[in-house]
C-alpha positions in Angstrom: -2.7 14.0 18.6 -0.3 14.9 15.9 -1.2 17.5 13.3 -0.9 14.9 10.5 -2.6 11.6 10.0 -1.5 8.6 7.8 -3.9 5.8 6.8 -2.2 2.5 5.8 -4.4 -0.3 4.5 -3.2 -3.8 5.2 -1.1 -2.4 8.0 -1.1 -5.2 10.5 2.0 -7.0 9.3 4.7 -7.2 6.6 5.2 -4.2 4.4 2.1 -2.4 5.8 3.3 -2.7 9.4 6.8 -1.5 8.5 5.3 1.5 6.6 3.0 2.4 9.6 5.9 2.3 12.0 8.1 4.4 9.8 5.5 7.1 9.4 4.9 7.0 13.2 8.6 7.7 13.6 8.2 10.7 11.3 5.5 12.1 13.6 2.3 11.0 12.0 -0.7 9.6 13.9 -1.3 6.3 12.1 -4.5 4.4 11.4 -4.1 0.9 10.0 -6.7 -1.4 8.5 -6.7 -5.1 8.5 -8.8 -8.0 7.1 -8.6 -10.7 9.7 -5.5 -10.9 12.0 -6.6 -8.9 15.0 -3.7 -10.0 17.2 -1.1 -8.7 14.6 -3.1 -5.5 14.2 -3.2 -4.8 17.9 0.5 -5.5 18.2 1.3 -3.1 15.5 -0.9 -0.4 17.1 0.9 -0.9 20.4 4.3 -0.5 18.8 3.2 2.6 17.0 1.8 4.1 20.2 5.1 3.4 22.0 6.7 6.1 19.7 4.5 8.7 21.2 1.8 9.2 18.5 -1.8 8.0 18.3 -2.8 4.9 16.5 -5.9 2.7 15.9 -6.8 -0.3 13.8 -10.0 -0.8 11.9 -11.2 -4.1 10.5 -12.9 -4.2 7.1 -12.6 -5.8 3.7 -11.3 -3.3 1.1 -13.0 -5.2 -1.7 -16.4 -4.4 -0.2 -17.3 -0.9 -1.4 -20.2 -0.2 1.0 -18.3 -1.3 4.1 -15.1 0.4 3.1 -16.7 3.8 2.4 -18.6 3.6 5.7 -15.5 2.9 7.8 -13.2 5.3 6.0 -15.8 8.1 6.5 -15.9 7.2 10.2 -12.1 7.6 10.3 -12.3 10.9 8.5 -15.0 12.1 10.9 -13.0 11.1 13.9 -9.7 12.6 12.9 -10.8 15.5 10.7 -8.1 15.0 8.1 -6.0 12.5 6.2 -2.6 13.7 5.1 -1.1 10.4 3.7 -2.9 7.4 2.3 -0.9 4.2 1.6 -2.9 1.7 -0.4 -1.1 -1.5 0.6 -3.8 -4.1 1.2 -3.4 -7.0 -1.2 -3.7 -10.8 -1.7 -2.4 -13.4 -4.1 -4.2 -16.4 -5.7 -1.4 -17.7 -8.0 -1.8 -20.3 -10.7 -1.4 -20.7 -14.4 -4.0 -18.8 -16.3 -5.4 -21.8 -18.2 -6.3 -23.3 -14.8 -7.3 -20.1 -13.0 -10.9 -20.1 -11.9 -13.0 -17.0 -11.9 -13.2 -16.8 -8.1 -9.4 -16.5 -7.9 -9.3 -13.9 -10.7 -12.1 -11.8 -9.0 -10.6 -12.1 -5.5 -7.3 -10.5 -6.6 -8.8 -7.9 -8.9 -11.4 -6.9 -6.3 -9.0 -6.6 -3.4 -5.8 -5.3 -5.1 -7.4 -2.9 -7.7 -11.0 -2.2 -6.8 -9.9 -2.0 -3.1 -7.7 1.0 -3.9 -10.7 2.7 -5.6 -12.9 2.0 -2.6 -10.5 3.4 -0.1 -9.2 6.3 -2.2 -12.4 8.0 -3.4 -13.7 9.2 0.0 -10.2 10.2 1.0 -9.6 12.2 -2.2 -12.6 14.3 -1.2 -11.1 15.4 2.2 -7.7 15.9 0.6 -9.2 18.2 -2.0 -10.8 20.2 0.8 -7.4 20.3 2.6 -5.7 21.2 -0.7 -2.9 18.9 0.4 -2.2 15.2 0.6 0.0 12.3 -0.5 -1.3 9.0 -1.9 1.1 6.1 -2.3 -0.2 3.0 -4.1 1.6 -0.3 -3.7 2.2 -1.8 -7.1 4.7 -4.5 -7.9 7.5 -5.3 -10.5 5.0 -8.0 -11.6 2.7 -5.2 -12.7 5.5 -3.7 -14.8 7.1 -6.9 -16.3 4.5 -9.6 -15.8 5.1 -13.1 -14.3 4.0 -16.5 -15.3 1.4 -17.9 -12.9 0.3 -14.4 -11.7 -1.9 -13.1 -14.5 -4.5 -11.9 -12.0 -1.9 -10.2 -9.7 -0.1 -8.7 -12.7 -3.3 -7.3 -14.1 -4.3 -5.8 -10.8 -0.9 -4.2 -10.2 -0.6 -2.9 -13.8 -4.0 -1.3 -13.2 -2.7 0.3 -10.0 0.1 1.9 -12.1 -2.4 3.4 -14.6 -4.6 4.5 -11.7 -1.7 6.2 -10.1 -0.6 8.1 -13.2 -4.2 9.3 -13.9 -4.9 10.4 -10.4 -1.6 12.3 -10.3 -2.7 14.3 -13.3 -6.2 14.9 -11.9 -5.1 16.0 -8.4 -1.9 17.9 -8.9 -3.7 21.3 -9.1 -4.9 20.6 -5.5 -1.4 20.0 -4.3 -2.0 16.2 -3.9 0.8 14.0 -5.0 0.2 10.4 -6.2 2.9 7.9 -6.7 3.4 4.1 -6.8 6.0 1.9 -5.4 6.8 -1.4 -7.2 8.5 -3.7 -4.8 10.6 -6.6 -6.0 11.0 -9.7 -3.8 10.6 -8.6 -0.2 10.9 -11.0 2.8 7.3 -11.2 4.0 4.7 -13.9 4.6 3.8 -13.5 0.9 7.2 -14.7 -0.2 7.8 -17.2 2.6 7.3 -20.3 0.4 9.8 -19.1 -2.2 13.5 -20.3 -2.6 15.1 -17.0 -1.4 18.6 -18.1 -2.1 17.8 -19.1 -5.7 16.0 -15.8 -6.2 18.8 -13.8 -4.7 21.2 -15.2 -7.3 19.3 -13.1 -9.9 19.3 -9.9 -7.9 22.3 -7.6 -8.4 22.3 -6.8 -4.7 22.2 -10.6 -3.9 19.5 -10.4 -1.3 15.8 -10.1 -0.9 14.5 -6.7 0.3 13.1 -6.1 3.7 9.8 -4.4 4.5 11.8 -1.5 5.9 13.3 -0.9 2.5 9.8 -0.1 1.2 8.8 1.8 4.3 11.8 4.2 3.9 10.8 4.8 0.3 7.3 5.7 1.5 8.6 8.1 4.0 10.9 9.7 1.4 7.9 10.2 -1.0 5.9 11.7 1.9 8.5 14.0 3.4 11.3 14.8 1.0 10.0 14.0 -2.5 7.8 17.0 -2.7 8.3 17.5 -6.5 7.6 13.9 -7.4 4.2 12.8 -8.6 2.9 10.2 -11.1 5.9 8.0 -10.8 6.5 4.3 -10.2 9.5 3.7 -8.0 10.9 0.2 -8.4 12.5 -1.0 -5.2 13.9 -4.3 -6.3 17.6 -4.5 -5.6 18.3 -4.0 -9.3 16.4 -7.1 -10.4 14.8 -5.4 -13.3 17.8 -3.4 -14.5 
């Protein structure tokens, strides 16, 4: 086992899997969580192990507080420490607000915002004992600038930004850094149905980002950005300049 452990929620595919693999390359043992796709989770774990570090996947619903706290405490008990937490698990339920039903509002808020609370609180306790740790919350440019048809998603991601800044102030004295990354349009399953060529026309770099672009930013914040806390790093190809 490595001397450092990273926990990545929603780590079976897309941005989460890229982050998990990047941190493995940096020498972290990596635990990923997933909600349903066991095949993808096992594939990611195998790829991580091939780099020479330990890895495991745990299935649970981050929106369920009782289940999440129980499993996260099992992970803490097994590994004895958590050095990096990446709150990446998230869903979308898009639609115009006037037609958005309460179930779609609640699903996004409970997973994308309350899920971060559910995972982070037990981990903060072990990080405070360690007097060291890095927490990275996955926000979105939608949480900064809003987007028609995504009132629920924007509200959740804006909440993540406020959560990040507040935690950074609370935990800095214990040498725990807390930052957020706000991705733009990234080529994942979540953006598969969009017209990528049309979107790219509005991006100064003229392309959608790749999951690895986000993963490298996570690694930088963990390894090199040791004087950065409470910040929101927009990784969007210049879209919001």
